[in-house]
C-alpha positions as CSV (number, residue, x, y, z in Angstrom):
1,M,7.1,-1.9,13.4
2,T,10.2,0.4,12.4
3,T,10.2,3.1,9.8
4,D,12.0,0.7,7.5
5,S,9.8,-2.0,7.9
6,I,6.8,-0.1,6.7
7,W,8.4,0.0,3.3
8,S,9.3,-3.8,3.4
9,Y,7.1,-6.9,2.9
10,A,6.7,-9.0,5.9
11,P,8.5,-12.4,5.5
12,D,5.3,-14.1,5.9
13,S,3.1,-12.0,3.6
14,G,3.5,-14.3,0.5
15,Y,5.4,-11.8,-1.5
16,V,8.1,-13.3,-3.6
17,E,10.8,-10.9,-4.5
18,G,10.5,-9.7,-8.0
19,Q,6.7,-10.6,-8.2
20,D,4.4,-8.6,-10.2
21,L,1.1,-7.4,-8.4
22,T,-0.2,-5.2,-11.0
23,G,-4.0,-5.9,-11.4
24,F,-4.2,-7.7,-8.1
25,S,-7.2,-6.7,-6.0
26,V,-6.5,-4.8,-2.8
27,V,-8.6,-5.7,0.4
28,A,-8.8,-4.0,3.4
29,S,-10.1,-5.6,6.7
30,D,-13.6,-4.2,5.8
31,G,-13.9,-4.4,1.9
32,T,-12.2,-4.1,-1.4
33,I,-10.2,-0.8,-1.6
34,G,-9.1,-1.2,-5.5
35,H,-6.4,-2.7,-7.5
36,V,-2.9,-2.4,-8.1
37,D,-2.1,0.1,-10.7
38,R,1.4,-0.1,-10.2
39,Q,4.5,-0.9,-7.7
40,A,7.7,0.7,-7.0
41,A,10.7,0.8,-4.7
42,P,12.5,4.0,-5.3
43,G,15.6,4.1,-2.7
44,G,14.3,1.0,-1.1
45,L,10.7,2.5,-0.2
46,A,8.4,-0.5,-1.7
47,H,4.9,0.7,-2.1
48,L,1.7,0.1,-4.0
49,V,-0.1,2.6,-6.0
50,V,-3.8,1.3,-5.9
51,D,-6.5,2.5,-8.2
52,T,-9.6,3.0,-6.3
53,G,-11.9,3.6,-9.1
54,V,-15.2,5.4,-8.3
55,W,-14.7,4.3,-4.6
56,V,-12.5,7.4,-3.5
57,F,-13.5,9.9,-6.7
58,G,-11.6,8.1,-9.1
59,R,-8.2,8.8,-7.6
60,S,-5.2,6.6,-6.5
61,V,-3.7,6.0,-3.2
62,L,-0.1,5.1,-2.2
63,V,0.4,2.1,0.2
64,P,3.5,1.1,1.7
65,V,4.0,-2.6,1.3
66,G,4.7,-3.0,5.1
67,V,0.8,-3.2,5.5
68,V,0.4,-5.9,3.1
69,T,-0.6,-8.9,5.4
70,R,-1.0,-11.7,2.4
71,V,-0.2,-11.9,-1.2
72,D,-2.7,-14.7,-2.7
73,T,-1.3,-15.3,-6.3
74,Q,-4.4,-17.9,-6.7
75,D,-6.8,-15.3,-6.4
76,R,-4.6,-12.5,-7.4
77,R,-5.5,-10.4,-4.3
78,V,-3.3,-8.5,-1.6
79,T,-4.9,-8.0,1.8
80,V,-3.7,-5.1,3.9
81,A,-3.8,-4.5,7.6
82,C,-6.1,-1.3,7.7
83,T,-9.6,-0.3,7.0
84,R,-10.8,1.3,4.0
85,S,-11.6,4.4,5.7
86,E,-7.8,4.5,7.1
87,V,-6.6,4.3,3.4
88,K,-9.1,6.8,2.3
89,A,-7.6,9.2,5.3
90,A,-4.0,8.5,4.0
91,P,-2.1,11.4,3.1
92,R,-3.4,12.4,-0.6
93,F,-1.6,10.9,-3.5
94,R,-1.8,13.3,-6.4
95,T,1.1,12.7,-9.0
96,D,3.6,10.1,-10.0
97,S,6.6,12.6,-8.7
98,E,5.2,12.1,-5.3
99,T,6.7,8.6,-5.5
100,R,10.3,10.1,-5.4
101,D,9.4,12.6,-2.9
102,P,11.2,12.2,0.3
103,A,8.8,14.6,2.3
104,Y,5.6,13.1,0.9
105,L,6.9,9.4,1.5
106,S,7.9,10.3,4.9
107,E,4.3,11.7,5.9
108,V,2.9,8.6,4.2
109,G,5.3,6.1,6.3
110,A,4.5,8.0,9.4
111,Y,0.8,7.8,8.9
112,Y,0.9,4.0,8.2
113,L,3.2,3.3,11.3
114,R,1.0,5.0,13.4
115,L,-2.0,2.6,12.3
116,T,0.2,-0.4,12.6
117,A,1.5,0.6,16.0
118,T,-2.3,0.6,17.5
119,A,-3.0,-2.6,15.6
């Protein structure tokens, strides 16, 4: 997987261009992470901001769409190719301004690329 592909949906993920995933559940390989609070693609760096509820002390996490393996519109579910602990260990997401911060996005992208390289 290349750096660019971590920020793009896989062709076989089931994602349809322009589809709104807000409110969809996000499921890791070992359980539910939370739900999609919002999605964005500044500068072509598509990602989901996932509200984890109380699971990670009420904080949100930023997940590049390149780790999305399946979008199930019927069940309103997004499946990702990582575990809950891997998502929890990702670089901490604090504010919406980070979704436009190249340094932060580079750090997040590198983290998830390492995960997909070993998968």
